[in-house]
C-alpha positions as CSV (number, residue, x, y, z in Angstrom):
1,M,-8.3,15.6,13.1
2,K,-11.0,17.9,13.5
3,L,-13.5,15.4,14.7
4,L,-10.9,14.1,17.4
5,S,-10.4,17.9,18.3
6,L,-14.4,18.4,18.5
7,T,-14.4,15.3,20.5
8,V,-12.0,16.2,23.1
9,V,-13.6,19.3,23.7
10,C,-17.2,18.2,23.9
11,L,-16.1,14.9,26.0
12,P,-16.5,16.9,29.4
13,V,-19.8,18.6,28.6
14,V,-21.2,14.9,27.4
15,S,-19.7,13.1,30.5
16,A,-21.4,15.6,33.0
17,N,-24.8,14.5,32.1
18,Y,-24.0,10.9,31.2
19,P,-24.2,8.1,34.1
20,W,-21.1,6.6,35.2
21,W,-20.7,3.4,36.7
22,T,-17.7,3.3,39.5
23,K,-16.0,1.6,42.3
24,S,-16.0,3.0,45.9
25,G,-13.0,5.0,45.7
26,W,-9.8,5.8,43.9
27,A,-6.7,8.0,44.3
28,K,-6.5,11.6,43.2
29,P,-3.8,11.8,40.2
30,A,-1.0,12.9,41.6
31,D,-0.2,15.3,39.0
32,F,-2.0,16.6,36.1
33,N,-5.5,17.0,38.1
34,T,-8.3,19.1,35.9
35,K,-9.4,22.4,36.9
36,E,-12.9,21.1,37.6
37,C,-11.6,18.6,40.5
38,A,-8.7,20.5,41.8
39,G,-10.9,23.3,42.7
40,N,-13.1,21.4,44.7
41,P,-12.3,21.0,48.0
42,N,-15.0,18.3,48.6
43,A,-14.4,16.5,45.4
44,Q,-14.2,12.4,45.6
45,Y,-11.9,10.5,43.1
46,F,-13.4,7.4,41.2
47,C,-12.3,4.6,38.7
48,G,-15.1,4.3,36.5
49,T,-16.4,3.8,32.9
50,L,-19.5,5.8,30.8
51,S,-22.8,3.9,30.5
52,G,-23.5,2.1,27.3
53,T,-25.7,3.5,24.7
54,R,-29.1,2.5,26.4
55,G,-27.6,3.1,29.8
56,E,-26.3,-0.4,30.6
57,N,-23.5,-0.9,32.8
58,P,-20.6,-2.6,30.9
59,E,-18.8,-3.8,33.7
60,P,-20.9,-4.5,36.4
61,N,-18.5,-6.6,38.1
62,S,-16.0,-3.7,38.5
63,F,-17.7,-0.7,38.5
64,P,-21.0,-1.5,40.2
65,W,-21.8,2.1,41.5
66,R,-23.6,4.7,39.3
67,R,-23.2,8.2,39.7
68,Y,-24.0,11.6,37.8
69,T,-22.3,15.0,36.7
70,C,-19.0,13.6,37.0
71,A,-15.6,14.9,35.4
72,L,-12.7,13.5,34.0
73,A,-10.1,13.6,36.6
74,D,-6.6,12.9,34.8
75,T,-5.7,15.9,31.9
76,Q,-3.4,13.4,30.5
77,G,-6.2,10.7,30.0
78,R,-4.6,8.1,31.9
79,G,-6.6,5.1,32.4
80,C,-7.3,2.8,35.6
81,H,-7.5,-0.4,36.2
82,W,-9.7,-2.6,38.6
83,Q,-10.7,-6.4,38.5
84,G,-9.9,-6.8,34.8
85,A,-11.5,-3.6,33.4
86,V,-10.0,-0.5,32.2
87,G,-11.8,3.1,33.0
88,S,-11.2,6.8,33.5
89,V,-10.4,8.5,36.6
90,I,-12.8,10.9,37.3
91,C,-13.6,13.1,40.3
92,S,-17.2,13.9,41.5
93,Y,-19.4,16.3,42.9
94,C,-21.3,13.4,42.1
95,A,-24.7,12.6,43.2
96,S,-25.1,8.7,43.4
């Protein structure tokens, strides 16, 4: 249980500095939007997945765009599905 708690606490820090692979856009979560995303009027939303351990794209057909400095957008951790791939809803104050 302690490991799970540590993972949940550290994931936003790790994910902000690690490349994400995304599609071109996604809808803002209707509810449970994170503070990082809700507090940024310029935030854009994406469905995406983190890079593999060597920076590779695990779903190149579904998520072709690499982005950095992203944050998880849904506090409930709900995923998104796109072209057969499962990802996370993220927001960007991202640099492409």
